C-alpha positions as CSV (number, residue, x, y, z in Angstrom):
1,X,5.8,-29.8,-9.1
2,X,4.0,-26.5,-10.1
3,X,0.8,-28.1,-10.6
4,X,0.9,-29.9,-7.3
5,X,1.7,-27.0,-5.4
6,X,-1.0,-25.0,-6.8
7,X,-3.2,-28.0,-5.9
8,X,-1.8,-27.8,-2.2
9,X,-2.5,-24.1,-2.1
10,X,-5.7,-23.7,-3.7
11,X,-7.6,-27.0,-2.8
12,X,-6.1,-28.7,0.1
13,X,-5.4,-25.6,2.1
14,X,-9.0,-24.2,2.2
15,X,-10.3,-27.5,3.2
16,X,-7.8,-27.8,6.4
17,X,-8.8,-24.1,7.1
18,X,-12.3,-25.1,7.9
19,X,-14.5,-25.6,10.8
20,X,-12.7,-25.2,13.9
21,X,-9.5,-23.7,12.2
22,X,-11.8,-20.9,10.8
23,X,-12.9,-20.5,14.1
24,X,-9.5,-20.1,15.5
25,X,-8.2,-17.8,12.7
26,X,-11.1,-15.6,13.5
27,X,-10.3,-15.6,17.2
28,X,-6.8,-14.8,16.2
29,X,-7.4,-11.9,13.7
30,X,-10.3,-10.3,16.1
31,X,-9.2,-6.7,16.9
32,X,-10.9,-4.1,19.2
33,X,-9.6,-1.0,17.1
34,X,-10.8,2.3,18.7
35,X,-10.3,5.8,16.8
36,X,-6.8,6.4,18.0
37,X,-5.8,2.9,17.5
38,X,-3.0,2.4,14.8
39,X,-5.4,0.6,12.1
40,X,-5.2,0.9,8.6
41,X,-8.6,1.7,7.0
42,X,-8.1,1.6,3.2
43,X,-10.0,-1.3,1.3
44,X,-10.1,-2.5,-2.0
45,X,-11.8,-5.2,-4.0
46,X,-10.1,-8.7,-4.2
47,X,-8.2,-9.5,-7.3
48,X,-10.6,-12.0,-8.5
49,X,-13.2,-8.9,-8.8
50,X,-10.8,-6.1,-9.8
51,X,-9.8,-4.6,-12.9
52,X,-7.1,-1.7,-13.7
53,X,-9.5,1.1,-15.2
54,X,-12.7,2.3,-13.4
55,X,-11.5,0.7,-10.3
56,X,-12.9,2.2,-7.1
57,X,-11.0,1.8,-3.3
58,X,-12.1,3.4,-0.4
59,X,-11.0,5.0,2.9
60,X,-13.1,4.7,6.0
61,X,-13.3,7.5,8.5
62,X,-14.4,5.8,11.8
63,X,-12.4,8.1,14.0
64,X,-13.5,11.7,13.2
65,X,-16.1,12.7,16.0
66,X,-17.2,15.5,13.7
67,X,-18.4,13.0,10.9
68,X,-20.7,9.8,10.2
69,X,-18.7,6.8,9.8
70,X,-17.6,7.6,6.1
71,X,-16.2,5.7,3.1
72,X,-14.4,7.9,0.6
73,X,-13.1,7.3,-2.7
74,X,-10.3,9.4,-4.5
75,X,-11.9,12.0,-6.7
76,X,-15.6,10.4,-6.3
77,X,-16.9,11.5,-3.2
78,X,-18.0,9.8,0.2
79,X,-20.8,7.7,1.4
80,X,-22.4,7.4,4.8
81,X,-25.3,6.9,7.1
82,X,-27.2,9.3,9.3
83,X,-29.5,7.9,12.1
84,X,-32.9,9.0,13.5
85,X,-34.1,7.0,16.4
86,X,-37.8,8.1,17.5
87,X,-37.1,11.5,16.0
88,X,-33.7,12.0,17.5
89,X,-31.2,12.7,14.7
90,X,-27.8,11.2,15.4
91,X,-25.2,12.5,12.7
92,X,-21.9,12.3,13.9
93,X,-19.9,9.3,15.7
94,X,-19.0,11.9,18.3
95,X,-22.6,11.8,19.2
96,X,-23.1,7.9,19.4
97,X,-23.7,6.6,23.0
98,X,-21.0,3.9,22.2
99,X,-18.5,4.8,19.4
100,X,-17.4,2.5,16.6
101,X,-14.8,-0.4,17.3
102,X,-13.7,-2.4,14.6
103,X,-13.6,-6.0,15.1
104,X,-12.1,-7.2,12.1
105,X,-10.2,-5.4,9.1
106,X,-9.1,-7.3,5.9
107,X,-7.9,-6.1,2.5
108,X,-11.5,-5.7,0.9
109,X,-13.9,-5.7,3.8
110,X,-14.3,-4.3,7.7
111,X,-16.5,-5.3,10.3
112,X,-17.5,-2.8,13.4
113,X,-20.0,-2.4,16.2
114,X,-21.1,0.8,17.6
115,X,-24.4,2.2,19.4
116,X,-25.8,5.2,17.9
117,X,-28.5,5.4,20.5
118,X,-29.3,3.8,23.7
119,X,-30.5,0.3,23.1
120,X,-29.9,0.2,19.3
121,X,-27.0,-2.2,18.7
122,X,-25.4,-1.9,15.1
123,X,-23.0,-4.5,13.6
124,X,-21.8,-2.8,10.2
125,X,-19.7,-4.4,7.5
126,X,-18.2,-2.8,4.9
127,X,-17.2,-4.7,1.5
128,X,-15.6,-3.4,-1.6
129,X,-17.2,-6.3,-3.5
130,X,-15.6,-5.5,-6.9
131,X,-14.0,-2.5,-8.8
132,X,-17.5,-1.1,-9.5
133,X,-19.8,-2.3,-6.5
134,X,-19.3,-1.5,-2.6
135,X,-21.7,-2.6,0.1
136,X,-22.6,-1.2,3.3
137,X,-24.6,-3.7,5.6
138,X,-25.9,-2.5,9.0
139,X,-27.5,-5.3,11.1
140,X,-29.5,-3.4,13.8
141,X,-30.7,-4.8,17.1
142,X,-33.1,-3.3,19.5
143,X,-31.6,-4.6,22.7
144,X,-33.8,-2.0,24.9
145,X,-37.1,-3.1,26.3
146,X,-39.1,-0.8,24.7
147,X,-39.7,-0.6,20.7
148,X,-37.9,2.2,18.6
149,X,-38.7,3.8,15.3
150,X,-35.3,3.3,13.2
151,X,-34.6,5.5,10.1
152,X,-31.6,5.5,8.3
153,X,-30.7,8.1,5.7
154,X,-27.8,6.7,3.5
155,X,-25.8,9.6,1.7
156,X,-23.8,9.7,-1.3
157,X,-22.1,13.0,-1.5
158,X,-19.7,14.6,-4.0
159,X,-19.2,18.2,-2.6
160,X,-18.9,19.8,-5.9
161,X,-21.3,20.7,-8.7
162,X,-20.7,17.9,-11.2
163,X,-23.2,15.4,-9.4
164,X,-26.4,15.1,-11.6
165,X,-29.2,13.2,-11.0
166,X,-30.4,11.5,-14.3
167,X,-33.4,9.6,-12.7
168,X,-34.4,7.5,-9.8
169,X,-35.1,3.8,-11.1
170,X,-38.2,2.7,-9.1
171,X,-37.8,-0.7,-10.3
172,X,-34.4,-1.2,-8.9
173,X,-34.9,1.2,-5.7
174,X,-31.9,3.4,-6.7
175,X,-30.5,6.9,-8.0
176,X,-28.9,7.1,-11.1
177,X,-26.4,9.9,-11.2
178,X,-23.7,11.4,-13.8
179,X,-20.6,13.3,-12.6
180,X,-17.3,14.2,-13.8
181,X,-14.0,12.9,-12.5
182,X,-10.9,14.8,-13.1
183,X,-7.9,12.9,-13.9
184,X,-5.7,15.6,-12.0
185,X,-3.6,14.6,-9.2
186,X,-1.4,16.7,-7.1
187,X,1.8,14.2,-7.2
188,X,1.0,12.6,-10.7
189,X,-2.1,13.0,-12.8
190,X,-3.7,10.0,-14.5
191,X,-2.6,10.0,-18.2
192,X,-5.6,10.5,-20.4
193,X,-4.5,8.2,-23.2
194,X,-5.5,5.4,-21.0
195,X,-8.9,4.6,-20.3
196,X,-9.4,6.1,-17.0
197,X,-13.1,7.1,-16.9
198,X,-13.8,10.8,-16.7
199,X,-17.3,10.9,-17.0
200,X,-18.9,8.6,-14.7
201,X,-22.1,6.8,-13.8
202,X,-23.2,6.1,-10.2
203,X,-26.0,3.8,-8.9
204,X,-26.9,4.2,-5.2
205,X,-29.4,1.8,-4.1
206,X,-30.8,-0.4,-0.9
207,X,-31.5,-4.0,-0.4
208,X,-35.1,-3.0,0.6
209,X,-38.1,-0.8,-0.6
210,X,-36.8,2.7,-0.4
211,X,-39.3,4.6,2.0
212,X,-38.2,7.9,0.3
213,X,-35.2,9.6,-1.6
214,X,-33.9,13.0,-2.3
215,X,-31.2,15.1,-3.7
216,X,-29.8,18.4,-2.1
217,X,-27.5,21.3,-2.5
218,X,-25.6,22.4,0.6
219,X,-24.0,20.9,3.3
220,X,-24.9,18.5,6.2
221,X,-26.1,20.9,8.6
222,X,-29.0,21.9,6.1
223,X,-29.7,18.5,5.7
224,X,-30.1,17.9,9.2
225,X,-32.7,20.8,9.4
226,X,-34.6,18.8,6.8
227,X,-34.7,15.6,8.3
228,X,-35.0,16.8,11.9
229,X,-38.8,18.4,11.3
230,X,-40.2,20.6,13.3
231,X,-43.2,19.6,15.2
232,X,-44.9,23.0,15.2
233,X,-44.8,23.5,11.5
234,X,-47.8,22.8,9.3
235,X,-45.4,21.9,6.7
236,X,-43.9,18.9,8.6
237,X,-43.3,15.9,6.4
238,X,-41.3,12.8,7.0
239,X,-40.1,12.4,3.6
240,X,-37.1,13.5,1.3
241,X,-37.9,15.6,-1.7
242,X,-38.2,13.0,-4.5
243,X,-35.9,14.9,-6.6
244,X,-35.6,13.1,-10.2
245,X,-33.2,15.3,-12.0
246,X,-30.7,18.3,-11.9
247,X,-27.6,19.2,-10.6
248,X,-27.0,18.5,-6.5
249,X,-24.3,18.2,-4.0
250,X,-25.4,15.2,-2.5
251,X,-28.2,12.4,-2.8
252,X,-29.9,10.4,-0.1
253,X,-32.0,7.3,0.4
254,X,-34.3,6.9,3.3
255,X,-34.9,3.6,5.0
256,X,-37.3,2.8,7.8
257,X,-38.2,0.1,10.2
258,X,-40.0,-0.2,13.6
259,X,-38.2,-2.8,16.0
260,X,-39.7,-4.3,18.9
261,X,-37.6,-5.3,22.1
262,X,-35.0,-7.8,20.8
263,X,-35.9,-7.7,17.1
264,X,-33.2,-7.4,14.5
265,X,-33.2,-5.7,11.2
266,X,-30.8,-5.4,8.2
267,X,-30.3,-2.2,6.0
268,X,-27.9,-2.6,3.5
269,X,-27.0,0.2,0.9
270,X,-24.7,-0.1,-2.1
271,X,-22.9,2.3,-4.6
272,X,-22.0,1.1,-8.1
273,X,-19.5,3.0,-10.3
274,X,-19.0,2.5,-13.8
275,X,-18.1,4.8,-17.2
276,X,-20.8,6.4,-18.7
277,X,-19.5,4.6,-21.7
278,X,-20.4,1.1,-20.2
279,X,-23.9,-0.4,-20.4
280,X,-25.9,0.6,-17.1
281,X,-27.7,-2.7,-17.3
282,X,-24.5,-4.4,-16.2
283,X,-24.1,-2.3,-13.0
284,X,-28.0,-3.0,-12.3
285,X,-27.4,-6.7,-12.8
286,X,-24.3,-6.8,-10.3
287,X,-26.3,-4.8,-7.6
288,X,-29.3,-7.2,-7.9
289,X,-26.9,-10.0,-7.5
290,X,-25.2,-8.7,-4.5
291,X,-28.2,-7.4,-2.6
292,X,-29.2,-10.7,-1.0
293,X,-25.6,-12.3,-0.7
294,X,-24.6,-13.4,2.9
295,X,-21.5,-11.2,3.7
296,X,-20.3,-14.3,6.0
297,X,-19.0,-16.1,2.8
298,X,-16.6,-13.1,2.0
299,X,-15.5,-13.2,5.7
300,X,-14.5,-16.6,5.7
301,X,-12.6,-16.2,2.5
302,X,-10.4,-13.7,4.4
303,X,-10.0,-16.1,7.1
304,X,-8.7,-18.6,4.5
305,X,-6.4,-16.0,3.0
306,X,-4.6,-15.0,6.3
307,X,-4.4,-18.5,7.4
308,X,-1.2,-18.9,5.7
309,X,0.5,-16.0,7.6
310,X,3.0,-16.8,10.8
311,X,0.8,-16.5,13.8
312,X,2.7,-14.3,15.9
313,X,2.5,-14.0,19.7
314,X,2.2,-10.0,19.7
315,X,3.6,-8.1,22.4
316,X,1.1,-5.3,22.0
317,X,-2.1,-4.7,20.4
318,X,-0.5,-1.9,18.0
319,X,1.9,-4.4,16.8
320,X,-1.0,-6.7,15.8
321,X,-2.6,-3.8,14.1
322,X,0.3,-3.2,12.2
323,X,1.0,-6.7,11.3
324,X,-2.6,-7.1,9.9
325,X,-2.5,-3.5,8.2
326,X,0.8,-4.1,6.4
327,X,-0.7,-7.3,4.7
328,X,-3.8,-5.5,4.0
329,X,-2.0,-2.6,2.3
330,X,-0.1,-5.2,-0.1
331,X,-2.7,-7.5,-0.6
332,X,-5.2,-4.5,-1.5
333,X,-2.4,-3.2,-4.1
334,X,-3.1,-6.2,-6.3
335,X,-4.7,-6.6,-9.6
336,X,-5.4,-9.5,-11.8
337,X,-3.7,-10.3,-14.9
338,X,-4.7,-8.1,-17.8
339,X,-3.2,-6.3,-20.7
340,X,0.2,-7.4,-21.8
341,X,0.8,-9.6,-18.7
342,X,-0.8,-13.2,-17.8
343,X,0.1,-12.7,-14.3
344,X,-1.1,-10.5,-11.2
345,X,0.5,-7.6,-10.7
346,X,0.3,-4.5,-8.2
347,X,-0.2,-0.6,-8.2
348,X,1.6,1.4,-5.7
349,X,-1.7,2.4,-4.1
350,X,-5.5,2.3,-5.3
351,X,-6.6,4.9,-3.1
352,X,-5.4,7.6,-3.5
353,X,-4.8,6.6,-7.0
354,X,-2.2,8.4,-8.8
355,X,-0.6,8.2,-12.1
356,X,3.0,7.1,-11.7
357,X,2.2,4.6,-9.2
358,X,-0.7,2.9,-11.3
359,X,-0.4,0.0,-13.6
360,X,3.1,-1.0,-13.6
361,X,5.7,-2.5,-11.3
362,X,9.0,-1.1,-10.3
363,X,11.9,-3.5,-8.6
364,X,12.1,-1.3,-5.6
365,X,8.2,-1.5,-4.9
366,X,8.4,-5.1,-5.7
367,X,10.6,-5.6,-2.2
368,X,7.0,-5.6,-0.8
369,X,6.6,-9.0,-2.3
370,X,8.9,-10.3,0.5
371,X,6.2,-9.7,3.0
372,X,3.3,-10.6,0.6
373,X,4.8,-14.0,0.1
374,X,3.6,-14.9,3.9
375,X,0.0,-14.2,2.9
376,X,-0.1,-15.5,-0.6
377,X,3.1,-17.0,-2.2
378,X,1.7,-17.9,-5.5
379,X,0.5,-14.5,-6.1
380,X,3.7,-13.0,-4.9
381,X,5.7,-15.2,-7.4
382,X,3.0,-14.2,-10.0
383,X,4.1,-10.6,-9.4
384,X,7.8,-11.2,-9.9
385,X,7.0,-13.3,-13.0
386,X,5.8,-10.2,-14.8
387,X,9.5,-9.3,-14.9
388,X,10.4,-12.8,-16.2
389,X,7.7,-12.7,-19.2
390,X,8.6,-9.0,-20.3
391,X,12.3,-9.4,-19.7
392,X,14.2,-8.3,-22.9
393,X,16.3,-11.1,-24.8
394,X,19.5,-9.1,-23.6
395,X,18.5,-9.8,-20.2
396,X,17.5,-6.2,-19.4
397,X,14.7,-6.0,-16.7
398,X,13.4,-2.2,-17.5
399,X,12.2,0.3,-15.3
400,X,8.6,-0.5,-15.3
401,X,6.6,-3.7,-16.3
402,X,3.0,-4.3,-16.2
403,X,-0.2,-4.5,-18.3
404,X,1.1,-1.9,-20.5
405,X,4.3,-3.9,-21.2
406,X,8.0,-3.1,-20.8
407,X,8.8,0.6,-20.2
408,X,12.5,1.2,-20.5
409,X,12.5,5.1,-21.2
410,X,15.6,5.2,-23.4
411,X,18.0,8.0,-22.9
412,X,21.2,8.6,-24.7
413,X,20.5,5.4,-26.7
414,X,20.6,3.6,-23.4
415,X,17.6,1.5,-21.7
416,X,16.6,2.7,-18.2
417,X,16.5,-0.1,-15.6
418,X,15.7,0.2,-11.9
419,X,17.6,-0.8,-8.7
420,X,18.6,-4.0,-9.0
421,X,16.7,-6.0,-6.2
422,X,15.4,-8.8,-8.4
423,X,16.9,-11.7,-7.1
424,X,17.3,-10.9,-3.6
425,X,13.4,-10.6,-3.8
426,X,13.0,-13.9,-5.4
427,X,15.5,-15.8,-3.1
428,X,13.3,-14.4,0.0
429,X,10.1,-15.4,-1.9
430,X,11.3,-18.9,-2.4
431,X,12.5,-19.2,1.2
432,X,8.8,-18.9,2.0
433,X,6.9,-20.5,-0.7
434,X,9.6,-23.3,-1.2
435,X,8.4,-23.4,-4.7
436,X,11.7,-25.3,-6.9
437,X,10.1,-24.6,-10.3
438,X,10.0,-20.8,-9.3
439,X,13.4,-20.8,-8.1
440,X,14.6,-22.5,-11.4
441,X,13.1,-19.8,-13.5
442,X,13.8,-16.8,-11.4
443,X,17.3,-18.2,-10.9
444,X,17.7,-18.0,-14.7
445,X,16.2,-14.6,-15.2
446,X,18.3,-13.1,-12.4
447,X,21.5,-14.7,-13.9
448,X,20.7,-13.0,-17.2
449,X,19.7,-9.6,-15.7
450,X,23.0,-9.5,-13.6
451,X,25.0,-10.2,-16.8
452,X,23.1,-7.2,-18.3
453,X,24.0,-5.1,-15.5
454,X,27.7,-6.2,-15.7
455,X,27.6,-5.0,-19.4
456,X,25.7,-2.0,-19.1
457,X,26.5,-0.4,-15.8
458,X,30.1,-0.8,-15.7
459,X,30.9,0.9,-18.9
460,X,34.6,1.3,-18.0
461,X,35.0,-2.2,-16.8
462,X,36.7,-1.6,-13.7
463,X,34.3,-3.7,-11.5
464,X,32.3,-1.2,-10.0
465,X,29.1,0.3,-11.3
466,X,27.7,3.4,-12.4
467,X,23.9,4.3,-12.8
468,X,22.5,4.8,-16.6
469,X,22.3,8.0,-18.0
470,X,18.6,8.4,-16.8
471,X,19.9,8.2,-13.5
472,X,17.5,10.4,-11.7
473,X,14.8,7.8,-11.8
474,X,17.0,4.7,-12.2
475,X,18.7,5.1,-8.9
476,X,15.3,5.4,-6.8
477,X,16.7,8.5,-5.0
478,X,15.2,10.8,-7.4
479,X,14.9,14.1,-5.3
480,X,17.1,16.2,-2.9
481,X,19.9,13.7,-3.3
482,X,22.8,15.1,-1.7
483,X,25.6,13.6,-3.7
484,X,24.0,12.9,-7.5
485,X,22.0,16.1,-7.7
486,X,23.9,19.1,-8.6
487,X,21.8,21.9,-7.5
488,X,20.3,22.2,-4.0
489,X,17.0,23.0,-5.7
490,X,17.2,21.0,-8.9
491,X,16.5,23.8,-11.1
492,X,18.8,22.0,-13.9
493,X,17.7,19.6,-16.7
494,X,18.2,16.2,-16.2
495,X,21.3,15.7,-18.0
496,X,23.2,18.7,-16.0
497,X,21.5,18.1,-13.0
498,X,22.1,14.4,-12.2
499,X,25.8,12.9,-12.1
500,X,25.2,9.6,-11.1
501,X,26.2,8.0,-14.5
502,X,29.5,9.9,-13.8
503,X,30.4,8.4,-10.6
504,X,31.4,4.7,-9.3
505,X,28.3,4.5,-7.3
506,X,28.4,3.0,-3.8
507,X,24.7,2.1,-3.9
508,X,24.6,0.2,-7.1
509,X,27.5,-1.6,-6.5
510,X,26.6,-2.9,-3.3
511,X,23.2,-3.8,-4.7
512,X,25.1,-6.1,-7.4
513,X,27.1,-7.7,-4.7
514,X,23.7,-8.5,-3.0
515,X,22.5,-9.8,-6.3
516,X,25.4,-12.2,-6.8
517,X,25.2,-13.3,-3.4
518,X,21.4,-13.9,-3.5
519,X,22.1,-15.7,-7.0
520,X,25.0,-18.1,-5.2
521,X,22.4,-18.9,-2.6
522,X,20.0,-20.0,-5.1
523,X,22.5,-21.7,-7.2
524,X,23.3,-23.9,-3.9
525,X,19.8,-24.9,-3.4
526,X,19.5,-25.9,-6.8
527,X,22.5,-28.2,-6.5
528,X,24.8,-26.2,-8.8
529,X,27.5,-25.8,-6.5
530,X,30.0,-24.6,-9.3
531,X,27.8,-21.8,-10.2
532,X,27.1,-20.8,-6.5
533,X,31.0,-20.6,-6.0
534,X,31.6,-18.6,-9.1
535,X,28.6,-16.0,-7.9
536,X,30.1,-16.0,-4.4
537,X,33.7,-15.3,-5.8
538,X,32.2,-12.3,-8.0
539,X,30.8,-11.0,-4.9
540,X,34.0,-11.1,-3.0
541,X,36.0,-9.8,-5.6
542,X,33.5,-6.7,-6.0
543,X,33.6,-6.1,-2.3
544,X,37.0,-5.9,-2.3
545,X,36.9,-3.1,-4.7
546,X,34.6,-1.5,-2.6
547,X,36.7,-1.5,0.1
548,X,39.8,-0.6,-1.5
549,X,38.2,2.4,-3.4
550,X,35.1,3.5,-1.6
551,X,36.0,3.5,2.0
552,X,37.4,6.9,3.6
553,X,39.1,6.3,6.7
554,X,39.2,9.8,7.8
555,X,35.4,9.9,8.1
556,X,34.8,6.2,8.7
557,X,32.4,5.8,6.1
558,X,31.8,4.5,2.7
559,X,30.9,6.9,-0.5
560,X,30.4,6.9,-4.0
561,X,33.5,8.3,-5.9
562,X,34.7,10.1,-9.3
563,X,34.8,7.1,-12.0
564,X,37.9,8.7,-13.7
565,X,40.3,9.2,-10.8
566,X,38.3,7.1,-7.9
567,X,38.9,10.4,-5.9
568,X,36.2,11.7,-3.5
569,X,35.7,14.9,-5.7
570,X,33.7,15.7,-8.7
571,X,34.7,18.8,-10.2
572,X,34.7,21.0,-7.0
573,X,32.3,19.2,-5.1
574,X,33.1,16.9,-2.0
575,X,31.3,13.5,-2.4
576,X,31.6,12.7,1.0
577,X,28.2,13.3,2.2
578,X,27.1,10.8,4.5
579,X,23.9,9.2,3.5
580,X,22.1,6.0,4.4
581,X,23.4,4.0,1.6
582,X,26.8,4.0,3.5
583,X,25.1,1.3,6.0
584,X,24.2,-0.9,3.1
585,X,27.7,-2.2,3.4
586,X,26.3,-4.0,6.3
587,X,23.4,-5.4,4.1
588,X,25.5,-6.6,1.2
589,X,28.0,-7.8,4.0
590,X,30.9,-5.9,2.6
591,X,32.4,-4.1,5.7
592,X,35.0,-5.9,7.7
593,X,34.5,-6.1,11.4
594,X,36.5,-3.1,12.4
595,X,34.8,-0.9,9.7
596,X,31.4,-2.1,10.7
597,X,32.0,-0.8,14.1
598,X,32.8,2.4,12.8
599,X,29.6,2.6,10.9
600,X,27.5,1.5,13.8
601,X,29.1,4.3,15.6
602,X,28.1,7.0,13.1
603,X,24.8,5.1,12.7
604,X,23.8,5.4,16.4
605,X,24.8,9.3,16.6
606,X,21.6,10.9,17.6
607,X,22.9,14.0,15.8
608,X,23.2,12.1,12.5
609,X,21.2,8.9,11.9
610,X,19.6,7.6,15.2
611,X,16.7,9.8,15.1
612,X,13.5,9.2,17.0
613,X,11.4,7.5,14.0
614,X,14.0,5.8,12.1
615,X,17.3,6.3,10.2
616,X,16.9,9.3,7.5
617,X,18.3,9.0,4.2
618,X,21.0,11.8,5.0
619,X,23.0,12.6,8.0
620,X,21.4,15.2,10.5
621,X,24.6,17.2,10.2
622,X,24.7,17.6,6.4
623,X,23.7,21.2,5.3
624,X,21.1,19.8,3.1
625,X,19.5,17.6,5.8
626,X,15.9,18.3,6.1
627,X,13.1,16.5,8.2
628,X,10.4,17.8,6.4
629,X,8.0,15.6,4.2
630,X,6.5,18.2,2.0
631,X,6.4,16.4,-1.1
632,X,7.4,12.8,-2.8
633,X,10.5,11.2,-3.4
634,X,12.8,13.3,-1.1
635,X,16.3,11.8,-0.1
636,X,17.8,14.7,1.9
637,X,16.3,13.5,5.4
638,X,13.0,11.7,5.4
639,X,12.8,8.0,6.5
640,X,11.9,5.3,3.8
641,X,11.1,2.0,5.7
642,X,12.1,-0.1,3.1
643,X,15.8,1.2,3.2
644,X,15.5,1.3,7.2
645,X,14.8,-2.4,6.8
646,X,18.0,-2.8,4.7
647,X,19.8,-1.3,7.7
648,X,18.0,-3.6,9.9
649,X,19.0,-6.5,7.8
650,X,22.7,-5.3,8.0
651,X,22.8,-5.0,11.7
652,X,21.6,-8.5,12.2
653,X,24.3,-9.6,9.5
654,X,26.9,-8.5,11.9
655,X,25.3,-9.7,15.1
656,X,24.2,-6.1,16.4
657,X,21.0,-7.6,17.4
658,X,20.0,-5.6,20.2
659,X,20.6,-2.4,17.9
660,X,18.3,-4.1,15.3
661,X,15.7,-4.5,18.0
662,X,15.9,-0.9,18.7
663,X,15.8,0.2,15.0
664,X,12.8,-1.9,14.6
665,X,11.2,-0.1,17.4
666,X,11.9,3.2,16.0
667,X,10.2,2.0,12.7
668,X,7.2,0.7,14.8
669,X,6.7,4.1,16.4
670,X,7.1,5.8,13.1
671,X,4.3,3.7,11.5
672,X,1.9,3.5,14.8
673,X,2.2,7.5,15.2
674,X,0.9,8.0,11.7
675,X,-1.8,5.1,11.7
676,X,-3.2,6.3,14.9
677,X,-3.4,10.0,13.9
678,X,-4.6,9.5,10.0
679,X,-5.0,5.6,9.5
680,X,-2.7,5.8,6.3
681,X,0.7,4.3,5.5
682,X,2.9,6.9,3.9
683,X,5.5,6.8,1.0
684,X,8.2,8.3,3.4
685,X,8.2,9.7,7.1
686,X,10.0,12.3,9.0
687,X,12.6,11.3,11.2
688,X,11.9,14.0,13.8
689,X,8.4,15.2,13.4
690,X,4.8,13.9,12.6
691,X,3.4,16.1,9.8
692,X,3.6,14.4,6.5
693,X,2.8,15.8,3.0
694,X,3.7,12.9,0.6
695,X,1.9,10.2,-1.2
696,X,-0.3,7.9,1.1
697,X,-0.9,4.2,1.5
698,X,2.3,3.3,-0.5
699,X,2.7,-0.5,-1.0
700,X,6.2,-0.8,0.2
701,X,5.4,-0.1,3.9
702,X,4.2,-3.5,3.8
703,X,7.8,-4.5,4.7
704,X,6.7,-3.9,8.3
705,X,4.9,-7.5,8.4
706,X,8.3,-9.1,7.4
707,X,10.1,-6.9,10.0
708,X,7.5,-8.2,12.5
709,X,8.1,-11.7,11.7
710,X,11.7,-11.4,11.8
711,X,11.6,-9.7,15.2
712,X,9.6,-12.6,16.5
713,X,11.6,-15.2,14.9
714,X,8.5,-16.3,13.0
715,X,7.5,-18.3,16.1
716,X,3.9,-19.7,15.7
717,X,1.3,-19.4,18.6
718,X,1.5,-22.2,21.0
C-alpha cells in the first residue's frame, strides 16, 4: 500500500499535472503583490538541494523605496542590483518608473516585474537553488522605440569589516571572498559544537563576461558617486576599480548591454556560500552548472508541488496571499533526512536562523504538519515518523527529535517530553493523506506514548495530570506564565520558579483527553472497534474528573488545581488566573453545554479575551496581562496563532460557527497587518498593537492555511 501511494504521489501526479493543468495552476497561483500587500518574502532551497549546516535562506525586500530589490541572508549580508540606463543611475525602487510587482511566490523562488526606467521592462526571477547557491535572473526588454545602453551593477554587501577579497577568478568571472559569520543570536545562539560554518567563503559571479568588477568601503551613496561619473572630469572612467585583494564593505560586478528597440537580454548573477574548510572547486562547479539552466523547470516543479492543495475561491487577494505564504513558510522550513534520522524534518525557521529552533522538532511546532499535509502529505508523514523512529522503548516521545537524535533533558531523574499533540496531528494528517499504513504505525506509536504519559505524568494515579519536573519547557508556556511561574519576573531558579509539576494541570489533562479521542478515531478507522470504545471511555472518564475538580462555578471557568487537596490555592497563591487554556475545554470537548455558554461569554468579553488581533494567552483583566511582544516565549498576553486555532476548533465543536468565523477574521487581520508592514510571520503577536520584537518566520504560523481551508469548507474552485 505504501509503495502504491508513493507511486501515485511521485509518478502519476506529475503526469496528471502537465500541459493544460499546469497552465491552469499557473493562473490560479498568479498574484499581483505590491509593496504594501501581505506577501511573505522569505525563501529557502527545496529539500532535495538543502543541507542542515552551511544553509543559506534569504529575505527579499521589494517594498522599501529607499533600497534596491534586496535579498538578505541572516548574518551573511545582502545582494542587489543597481541600474544605469544611458548614464542615468537608478538605485532604489522608489525611483523606478514602475515599482516591483510580484507575480509568483513559492518556497524557493519568486518572479516579479518592474521598470526601472522608461521603456526598460524587467522580469526578475529569484531562486534559492541550493543551501549554497542562489540565483537572480533579470530578463530585460527594451520596449521603447529607441536604443538604450543598459548597465547593471550587481552588489554583494556585508556591511562590516570582515569581507576580504581573496582574488578575482578571471576564468569563472567571479569574486572569491572570505568573511566571518558570528554564531551569536539575540534569542538563541548557534551552538559551536555543531558544524555551523563561522569562517566562510563567497563566490559572486555572473552568467556572462563581466565588463568590470570592484571592491569598496563606504556606503551606497559613495558608490553612486563613483558609478555616476562626472562628464566634466578628466578622470572619467566607466569601470570599477578592479580590486583583487583586501578588506571591503561590498563587492560589485558590472554587466553591460546595448539594446535595440524590441530586443531582450538576460543578466544573471549568483552567490555561492560555503565553509572555508570545504573545497572551493565544488562551489565553482555548481555555479557553472547552474549558469545556463532554464529557470522555467523550477517554476513548473513548484506548480506541481502546489497542485495538491485545495483550490479555494478566495474572498480577498489578501486571503490568497496568506494561504500561499503559509504553505511557503512550512515548506521552506523543511530539510532532507540526515544524521540520526532517515526522514525529512523541519527547523522552526531557516532565515533568520537561531539555535533553539534549528535541527530538531518539537511536538507543538509539529502542529504545522496539519497544514503541510495538504501540500505534501508524504513529507508531513515523514516529519511525524521522525518521532516514531526515535521513540523510546518505554513509549516516551522526548522533548526534541531530529538529526542529532532524541533529546529528553533529564531533570530529577525524569525525562522531559513535550505537549502531547502527537496523535491529534497524526489523525489530521491521515484525514488528508488517506495512507492506511501511516495510520497503522502512528496508532501504535501514539498508543505507546499515551501509556507512557499515564504512567509518568499522573504520579499520584488520580486520573488527572501534572507536567514533569522540567515543566518550564515541557508545558510550552515557558515565559511569563501567570499560573506556573512563581515570580512576576522569573528571577528564581528552575525548580523554585516553576510549579507545574506540583499541580493537577488543566492544559495537560485536556491534551491527554484530546489524544484519547484521537486514538479512538484512529482505532475506529482501523476496524478496532473494541479499542476505540476503550479510548473513548478513558476520554470520558478523564473529562468527568476535569468537570468535577477543575471547574469553578463562581467565576465560570476552568483552572489548574493543587494536586494535594484539589483546591484553587497553592500556598498563598490563587490559581484562578484566566488563561487561554480554559477554552481548550471546548477543543477537547469536555465542557457541558451550559458551561460552554459561560466560557463563550468570557471569551467574547472585549476587556478580557476578545481583542483586536485574536485571543490573548491571558485575560486582559489579569494584573500580569501585557499586550507587548518584546521578546520570545511570553504567555501573559501575546497571541499564539496555533492556540487561537484550537479555540477556533473548539467553537466549531459546540456549534458557535459565527463566533469561530469572527475569530478567524481576527487571526487573518493579525497576520495580514504584519505581512503588509514587514512581510514576516512571527512567533507570537500582540493582541492590541502592531509592534513586535520576537522570533520571525516561525513555522507554526502555517496553521493559517488549514484555517483558510476550514473557513472555506475545503471547497474546490468550480
